[in-house]
C-alpha positions as CSV (number, residue, x, y, z in Angstrom):
1,M,100.3,107.2,82.4
2,P,98.4,107.1,85.7
3,A,99.5,104.5,88.4
4,V,95.9,103.1,88.4
5,L,93.4,103.6,85.5
6,V,89.9,102.2,85.7
7,E,87.9,102.6,82.5
8,D,84.1,102.0,82.4
9,V,84.5,99.1,84.8
10,S,81.4,97.1,85.8
11,R,80.7,94.0,87.8
12,H,77.5,92.0,87.4
13,F,76.4,89.1,89.6
14,G,73.7,87.6,87.4
15,D,71.0,90.3,87.2
16,V,72.5,92.3,90.1
17,V,74.7,95.2,89.1
18,A,77.3,95.7,91.9
19,V,79.4,98.2,90.0
20,D,78.2,100.2,87.0
21,R,80.7,101.8,84.6
22,V,83.2,103.2,87.1
23,N,86.0,105.5,85.9
24,L,88.9,106.3,88.1
25,S,92.4,107.7,87.5
26,I,95.1,107.8,90.2
27,E,98.4,109.5,89.6
28,R,101.7,108.1,90.9
29,G,102.2,108.9,94.6
30,E,98.6,109.9,95.1
31,F,96.4,108.7,98.0
32,V,92.8,108.2,96.9
33,T,89.9,107.0,99.2
34,L,86.6,105.6,97.9
35,L,83.8,106.7,100.3
36,G,80.3,105.3,100.4
37,P,77.8,103.3,102.5
38,S,77.7,99.6,102.7
39,G,76.6,98.0,99.4
40,C,77.5,100.9,97.1
41,G,80.2,98.9,95.3
42,K,83.4,100.3,96.8
43,T,84.7,97.0,98.1
44,T,83.9,95.3,94.8
45,T,85.8,98.0,92.9
46,L,88.9,97.6,95.2
47,R,88.8,93.8,94.7
48,M,88.6,94.2,90.9
49,V,91.7,96.4,91.0
50,A,93.4,93.7,93.2
51,G,92.3,90.9,90.9
52,L,90.3,89.2,93.6
53,E,87.1,89.8,91.5
54,Q,87.0,89.8,87.7
55,N,85.3,92.8,86.1
56,T,82.5,91.9,83.6
57,G,82.9,95.1,81.7
58,G,85.6,97.7,81.1
59,R,89.4,97.7,81.5
60,I,91.8,98.1,84.4
61,S,95.5,99.2,84.0
62,I,98.2,99.4,86.6
63,A,101.2,101.6,85.7
64,D,101.5,101.2,81.9
65,R,100.2,97.6,81.9
66,V,96.6,96.4,81.2
67,V,95.7,93.8,83.9
68,S,92.1,93.2,83.0
69,D,90.1,93.8,79.8
70,A,86.6,92.2,79.8
71,A,86.0,92.8,76.1
72,A,89.2,91.0,75.2
73,G,88.8,88.3,77.7
74,F,92.2,89.2,79.3
75,F,92.8,88.8,83.0
76,V,96.0,89.0,85.1
77,P,95.7,87.1,88.4
78,P,96.4,89.0,91.7
79,D,99.8,87.5,92.3
80,H,101.1,89.0,89.1
81,R,99.8,92.5,89.5
82,Q,102.6,93.8,91.8
83,L,100.1,95.0,94.4
84,G,100.3,95.2,98.2
85,M,97.0,94.9,100.1
86,V,96.2,95.6,103.8
87,F,92.9,93.9,104.8
88,Q,90.4,95.0,107.3
89,S,91.1,91.9,109.5
90,Y,94.9,92.4,108.9
91,A,95.1,88.6,107.9
92,I,98.1,88.1,110.2
93,W,99.0,84.4,110.4
94,P,98.8,83.4,114.1
95,H,101.3,80.5,113.8
96,M,104.1,82.8,112.5
97,T,106.3,85.3,114.1
98,V,106.3,89.0,113.1
99,F,109.4,88.3,110.9
100,D,107.9,85.3,109.2
101,N,104.6,87.1,108.5
102,V,106.5,90.0,106.8
103,A,108.9,87.6,105.0
104,Y,106.1,85.5,103.4
105,P,105.6,87.6,100.2
106,L,109.3,87.3,99.5
107,R,109.6,83.6,100.2
108,I,106.8,82.7,97.8
109,R,108.7,84.8,95.2
110,R,111.8,82.6,96.0
111,R,114.0,85.5,96.9
112,P,117.5,84.7,98.4
113,K,117.6,84.3,102.2
114,A,120.0,87.2,102.6
115,E,117.8,89.5,100.6
116,I,114.8,88.4,102.6
117,S,116.5,89.2,105.9
118,D,117.7,92.6,104.8
119,R,114.4,93.7,103.4
120,V,112.3,92.4,106.2
121,R,114.5,94.1,108.8
122,A,114.4,97.4,106.8
123,V,110.6,97.5,106.5
124,L,110.1,96.5,110.1
125,R,112.4,99.4,111.0
126,L,110.3,101.7,108.8
127,V,107.1,100.9,110.8
128,E,109.0,100.8,114.1
129,M,108.5,97.1,114.7
130,E,112.0,95.8,114.4
131,A,112.3,95.0,118.1
132,F,109.2,92.7,117.7
133,A,110.6,90.6,114.9
134,D,110.7,87.4,116.9
135,R,107.4,87.9,118.7
136,P,104.5,85.5,118.0
137,A,101.8,87.3,116.1
138,P,99.0,86.6,118.7
139,A,101.0,88.5,121.3
140,L,100.6,91.8,119.4
141,S,98.2,94.6,120.1
142,G,95.7,95.8,117.4
143,G,98.0,98.7,116.4
144,Q,101.0,96.5,116.2
145,Q,99.2,94.0,114.0
146,Q,98.3,96.8,111.7
147,R,101.9,97.8,111.4
148,V,102.9,94.2,110.6
149,A,100.2,94.1,107.9
150,I,101.5,97.3,106.4
151,A,105.1,96.0,106.5
152,R,104.1,92.8,104.8
153,A,102.3,94.7,102.0
154,L,105.4,97.0,101.5
155,V,108.2,94.5,101.7
156,F,108.2,93.5,98.0
157,E,108.0,97.1,96.9
158,P,104.6,97.0,95.2
159,E,103.6,99.5,92.6
160,V,100.3,100.2,94.3
161,L,99.0,99.7,97.9
162,L,95.4,98.8,98.4
163,L,93.7,99.4,101.8
164,D,90.5,97.6,102.7
165,E,89.4,99.7,105.8
166,P,92.5,98.6,107.8
167,L,91.7,101.1,110.6
168,S,88.1,100.1,111.3
169,N,89.0,97.4,114.0
170,L,90.9,99.9,116.1
171,D,89.5,102.1,118.9
172,A,88.9,105.8,118.1
173,R,92.2,107.0,119.7
174,L,94.4,104.4,118.0
175,R,92.5,104.8,114.7
176,T,93.4,108.5,114.7
177,Q,97.1,107.8,115.7
178,M,97.6,105.0,113.2
179,G,95.9,106.9,110.4
180,D,98.2,109.9,110.9
181,E,101.2,107.6,111.0
182,F,100.3,105.7,107.9
183,R,99.6,108.9,106.0
184,A,103.0,110.2,107.0
185,L,104.6,106.9,105.9
186,Q,102.8,107.0,102.6
187,K,103.9,110.5,101.8
188,R,107.5,109.7,102.8
189,L,107.6,106.6,100.5
190,G,105.6,108.2,97.7
191,I,103.7,105.0,97.2
192,T,100.4,105.1,95.2
193,S,97.5,104.1,97.5
194,L,93.9,103.3,97.0
195,G,91.6,102.7,100.0
196,I,88.0,102.4,100.9
197,T,85.9,103.6,103.9
198,G,82.3,103.5,104.8
199,R,82.5,107.0,106.4
200,N,80.5,109.1,103.7
201,W,77.6,109.9,106.0
202,T,75.4,112.7,104.8
203,G,72.0,114.0,105.7
204,Q,70.0,116.8,107.2
205,C,70.1,117.9,110.8
206,L,69.2,120.9,113.0
207,A,71.6,123.6,114.3
208,G,71.4,126.6,116.5
209,E,73.8,128.8,114.5
210,P,74.8,129.2,110.8
211,F,77.6,127.1,109.3
212,S,79.6,127.7,106.1
213,E,79.7,125.1,103.3
214,G,82.5,122.6,104.0
215,E,82.9,123.6,107.6
216,P,83.4,120.6,110.0
217,V,80.7,119.9,112.5
218,L,80.0,117.4,115.3
219,V,76.6,115.9,115.0
220,L,74.9,114.8,118.3
221,V,72.3,112.0,118.2
222,R,70.5,110.5,121.2
223,P,70.3,106.6,121.1
224,E,66.5,106.7,121.3
225,N,66.4,108.8,118.1
226,V,68.2,106.2,116.0
227,H,65.9,103.8,114.2
228,I,66.9,100.4,112.9
229,A,65.5,99.4,109.5
230,A,66.0,96.7,106.9
231,N,66.8,99.2,104.2
232,G,68.5,102.6,104.2
233,G,66.3,105.8,104.2
234,T,66.7,109.2,102.7
235,S,67.5,110.8,106.1
236,M,70.9,110.7,107.8
237,A,71.9,107.0,107.6
238,W,74.6,104.5,108.6
239,S,75.0,100.8,107.9
240,G,76.6,98.3,110.3
241,R,76.4,95.0,112.1
242,I,74.9,94.4,115.5
243,K,77.6,93.7,118.1
244,S,75.5,93.3,121.2
245,A,71.9,93.5,122.4
246,I,70.7,93.7,126.0
247,F,67.1,93.2,126.9
248,R,65.8,95.9,129.3
249,G,62.0,95.1,129.6
250,P,60.1,97.5,127.3
251,R,63.2,98.2,125.2
252,Q,66.7,96.8,124.3
253,S,70.0,98.5,124.2
254,I,71.8,97.7,121.0
255,V,75.4,98.5,119.9
256,V,76.0,98.6,116.1
257,D,79.5,98.5,114.6
258,A,79.4,100.9,111.7
259,S,82.8,100.7,110.0
260,G,84.6,100.7,113.3
261,L,82.4,103.2,115.1
262,A,80.2,101.9,117.9
263,L,76.7,103.4,117.7
264,N,74.3,103.0,120.7
265,V,70.7,102.5,119.8
266,E,67.7,102.2,122.2
267,A,65.1,100.1,120.3
268,P,61.8,98.4,121.0
269,A,62.1,95.1,122.8
270,L,60.3,93.2,120.1
271,L,62.3,94.5,117.2
272,G,63.6,91.1,116.4
273,A,67.2,92.2,115.8
274,N,69.9,89.6,116.6
275,V,73.7,89.9,117.2
276,G,75.5,89.6,113.8
277,D,72.6,91.1,111.8
278,Q,73.5,93.6,109.1
279,V,71.2,96.7,109.7
280,H,70.7,100.2,108.5
281,L,70.4,103.1,111.0
282,N,68.3,106.1,110.2
283,V,68.0,109.4,112.0
284,S,65.4,112.0,111.1
285,P,66.6,115.7,110.7
286,A,64.7,116.5,114.0
287,G,66.7,113.9,115.9
288,A,70.2,115.2,115.0
289,W,71.9,118.4,116.2
290,A,75.1,120.0,114.7
291,I,77.5,121.9,116.9
292,R,81.1,123.1,116.4
293,P,83.7,120.5,117.4
294,D,85.3,122.8,120.0
295,R,82.0,122.8,122.0
296,A,81.9,119.0,122.2
297,S,82.9,118.7,125.9
298,S,80.3,121.2,127.2
299,A,77.6,119.7,125.0
300,T,78.1,116.1,126.2
301,A,78.9,116.9,129.9
């Protein structure tokens, strides 16, 4: 029996179909990531597995137990699904210490104090945060908060770990480091993991040399060739939220946060875009150029 089984699962919000008959099977110890642009239904799918959203069609099973069956009207709430979850914002409680944050799942399950102490110390040691047990949560860096969130999700030994883009708030260097560390931890523990990410960017671009199918490339795009639109297009596209906008006379310099990646856009001054707006970014094939990653330094110098 797979660790997670999603069978013909759908989620409708009135006439809006957010998820349409999704099927997914994840084996024990496997790490599966759902890729897709904003609005494609990946977050809703993850939330239905977690029990934070109730599927309007299909059936979801965890291990050998059905946790949601729309046809039968059967639904197991999230706190009875034996799942750990790491959120994009980490959801670290600022009024608690590191120890208390990690201990919380055990305390609400009324575990003995001695067991709580032993298990919290063990999992903090696992993520190399034992020395920070008594530190207030607000005094932690972004990478340290992520480790605490992972420790809290693992402390009660869940059957499945769910990851809601937990690396997207980190800078590029720390995102790579923490991603590698988490992957090594997941493999060492053998815990089944399901995550989501908005990094499934596809589209056409130009290149000065041939590339093989599946070969990694670095795509260069100038800020003035990125166009902001209300809806996604058929060209290379991203989705994100405007972080900042600086007026510069005939144009404005905009920074868009696209799943943790800051994209610079030079846009018309009268575009009407505001900080906080959710936007789509489109680049025509003529405005993007693919090179080999090892040539990045010379190409951007």
